[in-house]
KEKE-3310 file (N, C-alpha, C; in steps of 0.2 Angstrom, whole numbers, plus 5000, padded with zeros to 4 digits):
npx = (5452:5453:5466:5472:5467:5475:5488:5488:5485:5497:5506:5502:5505:5519:5524:5520:5528:5541:5540:5539:5551:5560:5556:5560:5574:5578:5575:5582:5595:5595:5592:5602:5614:5613:5608:5614:5628:5632:5627:5633:5646:5646:5640:5648:5661:5668:5667:5669:5666:5652:5644:5628:5624:5626:5640:5639:5645:5644:5630:5626:5632:5626:5613:5615:5618:5606:5599:5605:5602:5587:5586:5591:5582:5569:5571:5574:5562:5553:5558:5554:5540:5537:5534:5521:5514:5514:5527:5538:5556:5561:5549:5538:5548:5551:5543:5550:5563:5560:5553:5558:5572:5570:5560:5568:5578:5569:5565:5577:5582:5572:5567:5577:5589:5581:5572:5574:5577:5565:5555:5560:5558:5544:5540:5543:5534:5522:5522:5524:5512:5502:5507:5507:5494:5486:5490:5487:5475:5466:5465:5462:5464:5478:5484:5485:5491:5504:5509:5510:5519:5532:5533:5535:5547:5556:5555:5561:5574:5579:5578:5587:5598:5602:5603:5613:5624:5625:5629:5640:5647:5650:5662:5671:5681:5681:5676:5672:5664:5652:5648:5646:5635:5625:5623:5618:5606:5600:5599:5590:5579:5578:5575:5562:5555:5557:5551:5539:5532:5532:5523:5511:5510:5509:5496:5490:5495:5492:5493:5497:5491:5481:5471:5468:5463:5451:5444:5440:5428:5412:5405:5392:5390:5381:5372:5377:5370:5369:5368:5355:5347:5348:5342:5329:5326:5327:5316:5306:5306:5304:5291:5284:5284:5275:5278:5281:5276:5274:5286:5288:5281:5288:5297:5313:5326:5341:5355:5372:5382:5398:5413:5426)
npy = (5681:5679:5682:5670:5661:5664:5662:5648:5643:5648:5640:5627:5628:5630:5618:5608:5613:5611:5597:5593:5599:5590:5578:5580:5583:5571:5561:5564:5563:5549:5541:5546:5544:5531:5522:5527:5528:5519:5507:5503:5502:5492:5481:5480:5484:5475:5462:5464:5466:5459:5446:5442:5431:5430:5426:5417:5424:5437:5438:5438:5450:5460:5458:5461:5475:5480:5478:5487:5499:5499:5499:5511:5519:5516:5520:5534:5538:5535:5543:5555:5554:5553:5566:5567:5558:5545:5534:5521:5520:5510:5505:5494:5489:5476:5471:5478:5473:5460:5459:5469:5467:5454:5456:5464:5455:5446:5454:5456:5443:5438:5448:5455:5470:5485:5481:5476:5487:5494:5486:5486:5499:5500:5490:5497:5508:5502:5496:5507:5514:5506:5505:5518:5523:5526:5538:5548:5559:5555:5540:5531:5538:5541:5528:5526:5537:5536:5524:5528:5539:5532:5524:5534:5539:5528:5527:5540:5538:5527:5531:5542:5538:5525:5530:5539:5530:5523:5532:5539:5532:5519:5515:5517:5510:5499:5503:5516:5517:5511:5518:5531:5527:5523:5534:5542:5536:5536:5549:5557:5549:5552:5565:5565:5558:5566:5578:5577:5570:5579:5589:5581:5576:5588:5591:5579:5573:5570:5581:5582:5594:5596:5587:5594:5606:5602:5597:5608:5616:5622:5637:5646:5663:5674:5689:5704:5711:5724:5728:5722:5729:5742:5739:5737:5749:5757:5751:5755:5769:5770:5765:5775:5785:5782:5773:5757:5751:5738:5733:5735:5725:5714:5700:5698:5687:5685:5678:5676:5666:5659:5652:5647)
npz = (5639:5625:5624:5630:5621:5609:5614:5617:5604:5597:5604:5601:5587:5587:5594:5584:5573:5578:5579:5565:5560:5567:5561:5547:5548:5554:5545:5534:5539:5543:5531:5522:5529:5536:5526:5515:5518:5528:5524:5511:5516:5526:5519:5507:5510:5518:5512:5499:5481:5472:5462:5454:5461:5478:5490:5505:5516:5510:5509:5522:5527:5520:5524:5538:5536:5532:5544:5552:5546:5547:5561:5565:5558:5564:5577:5575:5570:5580:5590:5585:5585:5598:5602:5599:5606:5619:5616:5614:5612:5603:5599:5589:5581:5577:5565:5555:5556:5552:5540:5531:5527:5521:5511:5503:5498:5492:5481:5475:5471:5463:5453:5452:5453:5450:5459:5472:5479:5477:5483:5496:5501:5499:5509:5521:5519:5520:5533:5541:5538:5544:5558:5562:5561:5573:5577:5568:5560:5550:5547:5537:5525:5528:5526:5511:5508:5514:5509:5496:5497:5501:5489:5480:5485:5483:5469:5465:5471:5464:5450:5449:5456:5450:5438:5439:5442:5430:5421:5427:5437:5434:5430:5440:5453:5467:5484:5483:5472:5476:5487:5481:5473:5481:5489:5480:5478:5490:5495:5486:5489:5503:5503:5497:5507:5518:5515:5508:5517:5527:5523:5523:5536:5543:5542:5546:5558:5575:5588:5606:5610:5602:5607:5619:5615:5609:5619:5627:5638:5634:5640:5649:5649:5659:5654:5661:5676:5677:5663:5660:5668:5662:5650:5654:5659:5647:5640:5648:5646:5633:5633:5641:5632:5623:5613:5606:5617:5621:5625:5638:5645:5642:5646:5651:5648:5645:5638:5634:5624:5624:5618:5626)
capx = (5451:5455:5473:5473:5466:5480:5494:5487:5486:5504:5509:5501:5509:5526:5525:5520:5533:5546:5539:5540:5558:5563:5555:5564:5581:5579:5575:5588:5601:5595:5593:5609:5619:5613:5607:5619:5635:5633:5625:5639:5652:5645:5639:5653:5668:5671:5667:5670:5661:5649:5640:5621:5623:5631:5642:5636:5647:5641:5623:5626:5634:5621:5607:5617:5618:5599:5597:5607:5598:5580:5586:5591:5576:5564:5573:5573:5555:5549:5560:5550:5533:5536:5531:5514:5511:5519:5530:5545:5561:5561:5542:5537:5554:5551:5541:5555:5568:5559:5550:5561:5577:5568:5557:5574:5580:5564:5565:5584:5583:5566:5566:5584:5590:5581:5566:5576:5576:5558:5552:5562:5554:5536:5539:5543:5528:5516:5523:5522:5505:5499:5509:5506:5487:5483:5493:5485:5468:5462:5469:5461:5468:5485:5487:5487:5496:5510:5512:5512:5525:5537:5534:5538:5554:5559:5556:5566:5581:5581:5579:5593:5604:5605:5605:5620:5628:5626:5632:5645:5650:5651:5669:5675:5683:5681:5670:5670:5658:5646:5646:5643:5629:5620:5622:5614:5600:5597:5598:5584:5574:5577:5572:5555:5552:5557:5547:5532:5528:5531:5517:5506:5510:5507:5489:5488:5498:5488:5498:5494:5488:5474:5466:5466:5459:5445:5440:5439:5421:5408:5403:5387:5391:5375:5373:5378:5364:5368:5365:5348:5343:5348:5337:5322:5325:5326:5310:5301:5306:5300:5284:5281:5283:5269:5280:5284:5274:5274:5292:5288:5279:5292:5301:5320:5331:5346:5361:5377:5386:5404:5417:5433)
capy = (5674:5679:5681:5663:5657:5665:5659:5641:5642:5648:5634:5621:5629:5629:5611:5605:5615:5607:5590:5593:5600:5584:5573:5582:5582:5564:5556:5566:5560:5542:5539:5548:5541:5524:5519:5529:5527:5513:5501:5500:5501:5486:5476:5479:5486:5469:5456:5466:5466:5452:5445:5442:5426:5432:5421:5417:5430:5443:5439:5440:5457:5464:5458:5465:5482:5482:5478:5493:5504:5499:5500:5519:5522:5516:5524:5541:5539:5535:5549:5561:5554:5554:5572:5566:5553:5540:5529:5519:5522:5505:5502:5492:5487:5469:5470:5481:5468:5454:5460:5474:5463:5448:5458:5466:5449:5444:5458:5455:5436:5437:5453:5459:5477:5489:5479:5475:5494:5496:5482:5488:5505:5498:5487:5503:5512:5498:5495:5514:5515:5502:5507:5525:5525:5529:5545:5553:5561:5552:5534:5528:5542:5540:5522:5527:5543:5533:5519:5532:5543:5528:5523:5540:5540:5523:5529:5545:5535:5522:5534:5546:5534:5521:5534:5542:5524:5521:5538:5542:5528:5512:5513:5518:5504:5498:5505:5522:5517:5509:5524:5536:5525:5522:5541:5545:5533:5538:5557:5559:5546:5555:5572:5564:5556:5571:5584:5574:5568:5585:5591:5576:5576:5595:5591:5573:5571:5573:5583:5582:5600:5595:5584:5599:5611:5599:5596:5614:5616:5628:5640:5651:5669:5678:5696:5708:5713:5731:5728:5720:5735:5747:5737:5738:5757:5759:5750:5760:5776:5770:5764:5781:5790:5779:5769:5751:5750:5731:5731:5735:5719:5708:5697:5697:5682:5685:5674:5676:5660:5660:5647:5649)
capz = (5636:5619:5624:5631:5615:5605:5617:5616:5597:5596:5607:5596:5581:5588:5595:5578:5569:5581:5577:5558:5559:5569:5555:5541:5550:5556:5539:5530:5542:5543:5524:5519:5533:5537:5520:5509:5520:5532:5520:5507:5520:5529:5514:5502:5513:5522:5508:5492:5475:5471:5456:5456:5467:5483:5494:5512:5520:5507:5510:5529:5528:5517:5529:5544:5535:5532:5551:5555:5543:5550:5568:5565:5555:5569:5583:5574:5569:5587:5594:5583:5586:5605:5603:5597:5611:5622:5611:5616:5607:5598:5598:5583:5577:5574:5558:5551:5556:5549:5533:5526:5524:5517:5504:5499:5495:5487:5475:5472:5468:5458:5448:5452:5454:5456:5463:5479:5482:5477:5488:5503:5502:5500:5515:5526:5519:5523:5540:5544:5537:5549:5565:5564:5561:5579:5578:5563:5561:5545:5546:5530:5520:5529:5523:5504:5508:5517:5504:5490:5499:5500:5482:5476:5487:5479:5462:5465:5472:5458:5444:5450:5459:5445:5432:5440:5441:5423:5417:5430:5442:5432:5429:5446:5456:5474:5488:5481:5467:5480:5491:5477:5470:5487:5491:5474:5479:5497:5496:5483:5493:5509:5502:5496:5513:5523:5513:5506:5524:5531:5520:5525:5543:5545:5542:5548:5564:5581:5594:5612:5611:5599:5612:5624:5612:5607:5625:5631:5639:5633:5646:5648:5653:5659:5653:5667:5679:5675:5656:5660:5671:5657:5645:5657:5659:5640:5638:5652:5643:5627:5635:5643:5626:5619:5607:5608:5624:5623:5628:5645:5647:5640:5651:5648:5651:5640:5640:5629:5625:5621:5619:5628)
cpx = (5454:5463:5475:5473:5472:5487:5493:5488:5493:5508:5509:5505:5517:5528:5525:5526:5540:5546:5541:5548:5562:5562:5559:5571:5583:5580:5580:5594:5601:5596:5600:5614:5619:5612:5613:5626:5636:5632:5630:5645:5652:5645:5645:5660:5671:5672:5668:5664:5658:5645:5633:5620:5629:5634:5639:5639:5644:5634:5622:5627:5629:5615:5609:5616:5611:5596:5599:5603:5591:5580:5587:5585:5570:5565:5572:5566:5551:5551:5556:5543:5532:5533:5523:5510:5516:5521:5537:5550:5562:5554:5541:5543:5554:5548:5546:5561:5567:5557:5555:5567:5575:5564:5563:5576:5575:5564:5572:5584:5577:5567:5573:5584:5585:5575:5568:5575:5568:5554:5553:5558:5547:5535:5539:5537:5522:5516:5521:5515:5500:5500:5507:5499:5484:5485:5491:5477:5463:5466:5468:5465:5476:5488:5489:5492:5503:5513:5514:5518:5532:5538:5537:5546:5558:5561:5561:5573:5583:5582:5586:5599:5607:5607:5612:5625:5630:5630:5639:5650:5652:5658:5674:5676:5682:5675:5668:5664:5652:5644:5643:5636:5624:5619:5617:5607:5596:5595:5592:5578:5572:5574:5564:5552:5551:5551:5540:5528:5528:5525:5511:5505:5508:5499:5486:5489:5493:5493:5494:5489:5481:5469:5463:5462:5452:5441:5439:5431:5418:5405:5397:5389:5385:5377:5373:5371:5363:5365:5358:5344:5343:5343:5330:5321:5323:5319:5304:5301:5302:5292:5280:5280:5278:5271:5283:5282:5274:5280:5292:5285:5283:5297:5308:5324:5336:5352:5366:5381:5393:5408:5424:5438)
cpy = (5674:5679:5674:5659:5658:5662:5651:5639:5643:5643:5628:5622:5627:5622:5607:5607:5611:5600:5589:5594:5593:5578:5574:5580:5574:5560:5558:5563:5552:5539:5540:5544:5533:5520:5521:5528:5520:5506:5498:5499:5494:5480:5475:5480:5480:5463:5458:5466:5459:5452:5444:5437:5428:5425:5422:5423:5437:5444:5441:5447:5462:5464:5462:5473:5484:5482:5485:5499:5505:5501:5508:5522:5522:5520:5531:5543:5540:5541:5555:5560:5553:5561:5572:5562:5549:5535:5528:5520:5516:5501:5500:5490:5480:5468:5473:5476:5462:5455:5464:5470:5458:5450:5461:5460:5446:5447:5457:5448:5434:5441:5456:5466:5480:5487:5477:5482:5496:5492:5484:5494:5504:5495:5492:5507:5508:5497:5502:5516:5512:5504:5514:5528:5528:5536:5550:5554:5557:5545:5531:5532:5541:5534:5523:5532:5540:5529:5523:5536:5538:5525:5528:5541:5534:5525:5534:5542:5531:5526:5538:5542:5529:5524:5537:5536:5523:5526:5540:5537:5521:5510:5514:5511:5505:5501:5512:5522:5515:5514:5529:5534:5525:5529:5544:5542:5536:5545:5559:5556:5550:5562:5571:5562:5561:5576:5582:5573:5574:5589:5587:5577:5583:5595:5585:5572:5574:5574:5583:5589:5600:5592:5590:5604:5609:5598:5602:5615:5622:5631:5646:5657:5673:5685:5699:5711:5721:5732:5727:5726:5741:5745:5738:5746:5759:5758:5754:5766:5776:5769:5771:5786:5787:5775:5763:5749:5742:5729:5731:5729:5713:5706:5695:5691:5680:5682:5675:5669:5661:5654:5649:5645)
cpz = (5629:5619:5626:5625:5610:5607:5616:5608:5595:5598:5603:5590:5582:5590:5588:5573:5572:5578:5569:5556:5561:5563:5549:5543:5551:5550:5535:5532:5541:5536:5521:5523:5534:5531:5515:5511:5523:5528:5516:5511:5523:5524:5509:5505:5516:5517:5501:5487:5475:5464:5458:5462:5472:5487:5501:5516:5517:5509:5518:5530:5525:5521:5535:5542:5535:5539:5554:5553:5547:5557:5569:5563:5560:5575:5581:5573:5576:5591:5592:5585:5594:5607:5602:5602:5614:5617:5613:5610:5601:5597:5590:5578:5574:5567:5553:5550:5552:5542:5529:5523:5519:5511:5500:5495:5490:5481:5471:5468:5464:5452:5447:5453:5448:5460:5470:5483:5483:5483:5495:5505:5503:5507:5521:5525:5522:5530:5544:5543:5542:5556:5567:5563:5567:5580:5573:5563:5556:5544:5539:5525:5521:5526:5516:5504:5509:5512:5498:5491:5498:5493:5478:5478:5483:5472:5461:5466:5466:5452:5444:5452:5453:5439:5433:5440:5434:5419:5420:5434:5440:5432:5435:5450:5463:5477:5486:5476:5471:5484:5487:5474:5475:5489:5486:5475:5485:5498:5493:5487:5499:5508:5501:5503:5518:5521:5511:5513:5528:5529:5523:5532:5546:5546:5546:5556:5570:5586:5600:5613:5607:5603:5617:5621:5610:5613:5630:5632:5636:5640:5645:5652:5653:5658:5660:5669:5677:5668:5656:5663:5666:5651:5648:5657:5652:5638:5641:5649:5637:5628:5637:5637:5621:5613:5610:5615:5626:5626:5635:5648:5645:5645:5648:5652:5645:5642:5633:5630:5621:5622:5620:5623)
residu = (UNK:UNK:UNK:UNK:UNK:UNK:UNK:UNK:UNK:UNK:UNK:UNK:UNK:UNK:UNK:UNK:UNK:UNK:UNK:UNK:UNK:UNK:UNK:UNK:UNK:UNK:UNK:UNK:UNK:UNK:UNK:UNK:UNK:UNK:UNK:UNK:UNK:UNK:UNK:UNK:UNK:UNK:UNK:UNK:UNK:UNK:UNK:UNK:UNK:UNK:UNK:UNK:UNK:UNK:UNK:UNK:UNK:UNK:UNK:UNK:UNK:UNK:UNK:UNK:UNK:UNK:UNK:UNK:UNK:UNK:UNK:UNK:UNK:UNK:UNK:UNK:UNK:UNK:UNK:UNK:UNK:UNK:UNK:UNK:UNK:UNK:UNK:UNK:UNK:UNK:UNK:UNK:UNK:UNK:UNK:UNK:UNK:UNK:UNK:UNK:UNK:UNK:UNK:UNK:UNK:UNK:UNK:UNK:UNK:UNK:UNK:UNK:UNK:UNK:UNK:UNK:UNK:UNK:UNK:UNK:UNK:UNK:UNK:UNK:UNK:UNK:UNK:UNK:UNK:UNK:UNK:UNK:UNK:UNK:UNK:UNK:UNK:UNK:UNK:UNK:UNK:UNK:UNK:UNK:UNK:UNK:UNK:UNK:UNK:UNK:UNK:UNK:UNK:UNK:UNK:UNK:UNK:UNK:UNK:UNK:UNK:UNK:UNK:UNK:UNK:UNK:UNK:UNK:UNK:UNK:UNK:UNK:UNK:UNK:UNK:UNK:UNK:UNK:UNK:UNK:UNK:UNK:UNK:UNK:UNK:UNK:UNK:UNK:UNK:UNK:UNK:UNK:UNK:UNK:UNK:UNK:UNK:UNK:UNK:UNK:UNK:UNK:UNK:UNK:UNK:UNK:UNK:UNK:UNK:UNK:UNK:UNK:UNK:UNK:UNK:UNK:UNK:UNK:UNK:UNK:UNK:UNK:UNK:UNK:UNK:UNK:UNK:UNK:UNK:UNK:UNK:UNK:UNK:UNK:UNK:UNK:UNK:UNK:UNK:UNK:UNK:UNK:UNK:UNK:UNK:UNK:UNK:UNK:UNK:UNK:UNK:UNK:UNK:UNK:UNK:UNK:UNK:UNK:UNK:UNK)
# end
């Protein structure tokens, strides 16, 4: 029985470790690839540089690039969380497609850069906080942990990325400047999302094995008849020696309880 418990525990740990590795690898790939490379290529590669006020084609291509980003983000997240439960590949994508691009533009056209980036990350955090609640052990704690994680990711990307832009990339011409800037934003943000949530999900995520271990029944295993006979013989011997004679009259009904 002890061997089975050890094997089950090792299986649980290996399953969770695979989940965490997929989370880290997936987020590093999506943020650095879809946001760091695809976004500037789609948004700026076809329509060029822009002023604060975008033309209609520039607005459409920026929005399309954000659609591409959240598509890959949702797909990657769901592929990872399929290890924790039944989840379709594009489950919950509509809030991302609707809210994330529009809060990006809300930040851009009201408070300007970098609030477009901040609002975008906060929208991802809020949506994940709500949608992933059934898959974690402490939903209330998960909500603020999730929003805080994406806030930290946004701050890391803004500080490092825009700092690098002002110090290093500002005078570079063309698409190279946009690629360098967005990679400098997305890679620090990706590292925060990947490893901050690796720490959080290691404790929070509910794996299928957790349900199995919680539902294992308790069993009563009666003491062997041989052991009971030995106890009676021992009490009889003690009684015949005139010590602890009351043991001979004691009625034994001994059971050991163990949890498999």
